[in-house]
C-alpha positions in Angstrom: 10.2 -15.5 -6.2 7.4 -13.0 -6.3 5.9 -11.5 -3.2 2.2 -10.9 -2.6 1.0 -7.3 -2.9 1.5 -5.4 0.4 -1.4 -3.6 2.0 0.4 -0.4 3.2 -2.2 0.1 5.9 -1.5 -3.2 7.7 1.6 -3.7 9.9 4.5 -5.8 8.6 6.8 -7.7 10.9 10.5 -7.0 11.2 12.4 -8.9 13.9 9.1 -10.2 15.2 7.8 -6.7 15.9 4.9 -4.9 14.1 6.0 -2.0 11.9 4.0 0.3 9.6 5.3 1.2 6.2 6.3 4.8 5.6 3.1 5.7 3.7 0.9 4.7 6.7 3.1 6.6 9.2 3.0 9.7 7.0 -0.8 9.4 6.9 -1.2 8.8 10.6 1.2 11.5 11.8 0.5 14.1 9.0 4.3 14.4 8.3 6.2 14.0 5.1 9.0 11.5 4.3 11.7 14.1 4.9 10.5 14.7 8.5 10.4 11.0 9.1 14.0 10.7 7.8 15.1 13.6 10.0 13.4 12.1 13.0 15.2 8.7 12.3 18.5 10.5 12.0 17.9 12.2 15.4 16.8 8.8 16.9 13.3 10.2 17.6 11.9 7.2 15.7 13.5 3.9 14.5 13.6 3.4 10.8 14.0 -0.2 9.5 13.4 -1.8 6.1 11.0 -4.5 4.9 11.6 -5.8 1.4 13.3 -2.5 0.6 10.5 -0.3 2.1 11.1 2.0 5.0 9.0 1.1 8.0 8.7 2.2 11.6 7.7 0.4 14.8 4.0 0.6 15.6 4.6 1.3 19.3 6.9 4.3 18.5 4.3 5.7 16.0 1.5 5.4 18.5 3.6 7.1 21.1 4.3 10.0 18.8 0.6 10.1 17.8 -0.5 10.2 21.4 2.0 13.0 22.2 0.8 15.1 19.3 -2.9 14.6 20.5 -1.9 15.6 24.0 -0.1 18.7 22.8 -3.2 19.7 20.7 -5.5 19.2 23.7 -3.2 21.2 26.0 -3.2 24.1 23.4 -6.9 24.4 23.8 -8.0 22.5 20.6 -10.8 20.6 22.4 
């Protein structure tokens, strides 16, 4: 059975929860795949798989994104 093409910008659902595929998370956070792998290993972010593709919970990505923005603003990057 063939699967429809996946839009890597749209969330996929794993266990009923929305997840972004790795390419979208890398784009959103400005990090590479090695960093995401290290974060998953340290339990900073949860890595799961969807049809063999690494993906990460939207809520966790947004939380990291917000923390990065807060850090930028506190460093005087207004």
